N, C-alpha and C positions, 0 to 999 in steps of 0.2 A: 402310589407305592402298592403294592401285593406284599399284602403281608403273609402270604401263604407262600412266598419264597423265602423266606428269611429263614436260612438256618445254619448251622455248623455242626463239626461233629466236637464228642465229646471225649477228649484224649489226654485227660490227666492222672489216669490210672483206674485199677480196678480196688474191688475190696471184696477179699475171700473169708469163707467163713471161717478156716483157722485163723485168721488173723483178728476174730470176734473175740472180747474179753468179756467173761459171763455178767457183769454188770452193765448196761449200756451207758452209766453217766461215767464211765472211764474211756469210753470211746469218745464220746461228745465232750470232756475234757480237753483230750489229744485233739479233736478237730475243731474247738475253741482256740486253742491254744495256736494252731497251724494257720487261723483266720486270722489271729493277731498279727502272726509271723508275718503274714505275708501284705498287712497294713489295711485290711478289707475297712472301706466305711461302715464302722458302728457295727462290729462283728457281733456286738450282744443285741442287737435290733433282731428281732421276732412278730411276727404276724400273729396277731390273735384274733382266735373267730370265736363267735358267741354266735346264741340264737334267741332274737324275740319271742315276747308271747304269739304272734301270729307264724310263727315257724320260718321267716325270714331271718337268713345267718345274715352277719356283719363281722367286715374284719377291720383292721386297724394295726399302726405298727406301734410298737411300745420297744422299752429298754429290758433286759433281762439284768436284776441288779442282784441276785445272788442264786445259788443252786447247791444243794448237798443230799444226802439218802433221803430226807424228808420231803423234796420236793424244789420247784423253782417259783424264784420270786420276782414281783412286779409293783408297781406302787401306781395310786391312780389318784382324782379326785370320787367320791364314793358317792357321788350325784351325778356321775358321767352317764352317758348311754351304755357304757358294758358296764357299768357296776350293778344298774337296775335289769340288765337283762340276765346275771349273774345272780341275781338276787332273785329271780324267779327260777331259775336253769343255771344249775352251779355247773353242769359240764362244758369245758372248754378243750380248744383246738390251737396247738400253737408252731409256727413255720419258721425255721431258720432258712433265709435264702442265700446262700453263701456261693453265688451263681459263678463267681472268679474260678472257685475252686473246683467248680461243677457240683458241686454238694446240696444235699437239703438234708436238714432234720424236722422230722415231725413227732409233734408230742400230742398227746391225746391224755385226759386226766379231767377231773374236778378240783374247783378253788375250796378254799376255806381262808376267813379271813385273820390276817395276822393280828396280832396282840397288841395293844397298845402299846407298850416298852417296845417291839418290834418298831413299830412305824414311827415312834417319837426317836429311836436312836438313830433310823435312817434320815427323815428329814433333818435333823441337827446336823448330819454330815456332809449335807447338801451347802454348793456354796449361798452365799446369802440372796443372791437377784432371783435365784431357783424358789428356795424359801417363800420368799416376797410373791414372786409369779402364781404361786401354789393359792394365794389369796385371791389373788387377782380374775382367775379365771374361774368361770360357772363351767365347767366344761360341756361342752355340746350344747347350751341353751343358745338361741338365735341371742344375737347383737347389731346393732344399727351401723358401726363403723369402727376400723381396727384403733381408733382415735380414743376409744372410748376404753379401752386397754389400756393403751400407753399412759392414760390421765389417770387414769385408778392405779397403777403401778407407779408414778412417779409419787402420787398421794401416799403411797405407803413405806414408798423410799425412805423420803422422806420422815415420815412417822416412826419408823424403826431405824434411822439412822444410828441411833448412840444406843442401841438396848437387841436383846436376843427379840427374832422373832418368832411368836410363839406358832405351836402346832393347832391349823384350822381343825376343828370339827370336823369338818366333812372329807379330810383328806385321810386316806389310807392303803391297804396294799393285801395282797393273797400270795398265797401257796399253792402253787399245782400240786397235788397230790396226783404223780403219774401212772397210770395206767398200761402205758406201750410207748414205746420212742420206734421208729423207722428213721434208718439211714439208709441213705439214697445219692449215691456216684455214680456221675455219668459216664458210660461207656459206648465206646463205637461202634457205628450201626445201629443205636440206638438199644443195644443191649446194655441197659442201665441194671448195675448191681444195689438191689432194695435187699435189706433185712429188718425185718420187725421183731422189737422184742415185746412180748405181753406178759404183764405181771402175771406172777402164780403164788401160791399158799408159802412157799418153799424157795421163790426164787424168778428166773425170768426163762420163757420159753422162748427162742430162738427159730426163725424161719424165714428161709430164702422166700423172698416174691418174683411173680414172674412182672418184666419190665411197663 
């Protein structure tokens, strides 16, 4: 297969400057709602990019769990590769790849750790099996076989069968304090629409970018 020959036209519609709200989260909320209405798989999935101490970028997909004017939230094992990298460099990039709608949203910012109360509240809102799974995996570490995870999961499921699953000390979350948001809408003939919101002291600067 020659991947250079794989192409299609983007014809879902344009994005116009006159239609942009003053606050990027208003447009994000509209687009996220439309992604949900279109029944996209995992519409809250976002690619999270971090950088290690050598300058090597890393990416992985996690789920957005909340957003508001203060930022975007996600949760993770605080011993994971991403957490170690964010401890050394709090700069982060998020990408929402809504390909079926010919859309992408790209967010840049810096992370701050969530409070113990915020983490506890979300942890206990998860299904019990998901709570147990957080205890099972030392995320990003090497393991000999999948059976190691499955055995540990069954052991802990039995242990916590009749009681509450405690919050692991190594489990937490981050708030991404947003510096910029870029909205990309695919256009015909590769003439895509791109608008960049950049935070300023008294609001947001909005610029159209060449595709």
